[in-house]
C-alpha positions in Angstrom: 108.7 -112.6 99.4 106.7 -111.5 102.3 104.5 -108.4 101.9 106.6 -106.6 104.6 109.9 -107.3 102.8 108.4 -106.3 99.5 107.3 -103.0 101.1 110.7 -102.4 102.6 112.3 -103.0 99.3 109.9 -100.7 97.5 110.2 -97.9 100.0 113.9 -98.3 100.2 114.1 -97.9 96.4 112.0 -94.8 96.4 114.0 -93.2 99.2 117.3 -94.0 97.4 115.9 -92.6 94.2 114.9 -89.3 95.8 118.4 -89.0 97.5 120.0 -90.0 94.2 118.2 -87.2 92.2 118.9 -84.7 94.9 122.7 -85.5 95.1 123.3 -86.3 91.4 125.6 -84.0 89.4 125.1 -85.1 85.8 127.1 -83.6 82.9 127.0 -84.2 79.2 129.5 -87.1 79.3 127.9 -88.9 82.3 124.4 -88.5 80.7 125.5 -90.0 77.4 127.4 -92.9 79.0 124.7 -93.6 81.6 121.9 -93.2 79.1 123.5 -95.7 76.8 123.9 -98.2 79.6 120.3 -97.6 80.8 119.1 -98.2 77.3 120.9 -101.5 77.2 119.3 -102.5 80.5 115.8 -101.5 79.2 116.4 -103.7 76.1 117.3 -106.7 78.2 114.2 -106.2 80.4 112.0 -105.7 77.3 113.3 -108.8 75.6 112.7 -110.8 78.8 109.2 -109.5 79.4 108.3 -110.2 75.8 109.0 -113.9 76.1 107.9 -114.5 79.7 104.5 -116.2 80.4 104.5 -115.5 84.2 103.3 -118.4 86.3 102.3 -120.4 83.2 105.4 -122.0 81.8 109.1 -122.2 82.4 110.9 -119.6 80.2 114.0 -121.1 78.8 114.4 -119.3 75.5 115.3 -115.7 74.5 117.3 -114.1 77.3 116.3 -117.0 79.6 118.6 -119.2 77.5 121.5 -117.1 78.8 120.5 -116.3 82.4 117.7 -117.5 84.7 117.0 -113.9 85.8 117.2 -111.5 82.8 114.7 -109.1 84.3 117.0 -108.7 87.3 120.1 -108.5 85.1 118.4 -105.7 83.1 117.5 -103.9 86.3 121.1 -104.2 87.4 122.3 -102.8 84.1 119.8 -99.9 84.4 121.1 -99.2 88.0 124.7 -99.2 86.8 123.7 -96.8 84.0 121.9 -94.5 86.5 125.1 -94.5 88.6 127.1 -93.3 85.6 124.4 -90.8 84.6 124.3 -89.3 88.1 128.0 -88.3 87.8 128.9 -89.6 91.3 131.0 -92.7 91.8 129.8 -93.5 95.2 126.2 -93.9 93.9 127.3 -97.1 92.2 128.5 -98.6 95.5 125.2 -97.7 97.3 123.3 -99.2 94.4 125.3 -102.4 94.4 124.8 -102.9 98.1 121.0 -102.2 97.8 120.7 -104.5 94.8 122.5 -107.4 96.5 120.3 -106.9 99.7 117.1 -106.7 97.7 117.6 -109.4 95.1 119.8 -112.1 96.4 117.1 -113.6 98.6 114.4 -112.9 96.0 116.3 -115.0 93.4 116.8 -117.8 95.9 113.1 -117.9 96.8 112.1 -117.8 93.1 114.5 -120.7 92.5 112.7 -122.7 95.3 109.3 -121.9 93.9 110.2 -122.9 90.3 111.8 -126.1 91.5 108.7 -127.0 93.4 106.5 -126.2 90.4 108.6 -127.7 87.5 110.7 -130.3 89.4 113.4 -132.1 87.4 112.8 -130.0 84.3 113.8 -126.9 86.3 116.7 -128.6 88.1 118.2 -129.5 84.7 117.7 -125.9 83.5 119.1 -124.5 86.7 122.2 -126.7 86.4 122.9 -125.5 82.9 122.0 -121.8 83.1 123.6 -119.3 85.6 121.4 -117.4 88.0 122.6 -113.9 87.1 125.7 -113.4 84.9 124.9 -114.8 81.4 126.5 -117.7 79.8 128.1 -117.2 76.4 126.1 -119.7 74.4 122.3 -120.2 74.5 120.9 -123.0 76.5 119.3 -125.8 74.5 116.6 -127.9 76.2 117.1 -131.6 76.1 115.6 -133.3 73.1 113.1 -135.2 75.2 111.4 -132.0 76.3 108.5 -130.7 74.3 108.9 -127.1 75.1 108.9 -124.9 72.1 111.0 -121.7 72.2 108.9 -118.6 73.0 109.4 -115.7 70.6 109.2 -112.1 71.7 105.6 -110.7 71.7 104.7 -107.1 72.1 101.4 -108.2 73.6 103.3 -110.2 76.3 105.6 -107.2 76.9 102.5 -105.0 77.5 100.7 -107.6 79.6 103.8 -107.9 81.8 103.7 -104.1 82.1 107.3 -103.7 81.1 106.4 -100.3 79.5 106.5 -99.0 83.1 110.2 -99.6 83.3 110.7 -97.9 80.0 108.7 -94.9 81.1 110.7 -94.8 84.4 113.9 -94.8 82.5 112.8 -92.0 80.2 111.5 -89.9 83.2 114.7 -90.5 85.2 116.8 -89.3 82.3 114.5 -86.3 81.8 115.1 -85.3 85.4 118.8 -85.7 85.1 118.8 -83.6 81.8 116.9 -80.8 83.6 119.3 -81.0 86.5 122.3 -80.9 84.1 120.8 -77.9 82.4 120.5 -76.0 85.7 116.7 -76.2 85.8 116.6 -78.3 89.0 118.8 -77.6 92.0 
């Protein structure tokens, strides 16, 4: 991704977040439902970050055995949860449009980069594992490969800075709770 496109994606996300918090109308039911879905998305992201050795090896175990992009899937689930928590149906449609715009090309570029780096091994994995929506059974690498499954590691989770997503989820829910309680406009 070019630095310009990354900046547009980042600024777009911040602008949408500000508008979201301003227009959100959370209530008890939307907060419980949305919070549970956000929690599920954070778990998916945490699991993925805890097995990922960025730019070192091809991740094919843990959540990567079900989808090639579990971090993006987790982000999507978090966004869906935020749409519920905000109490406004149209927020989901805006989020979906932004997500497709921001991540469809990103996933395609990452596919190209991984194919270039890992060649046939990645092509075999890509053929067996969906890009986004998970498969029902875990992928098993061919017997001739020597890749050992990577187990979750808290150190990897921290090194991949995934705690930032968890902190963002907690902060966002805190803002919505304050808004639902009448403490914020």
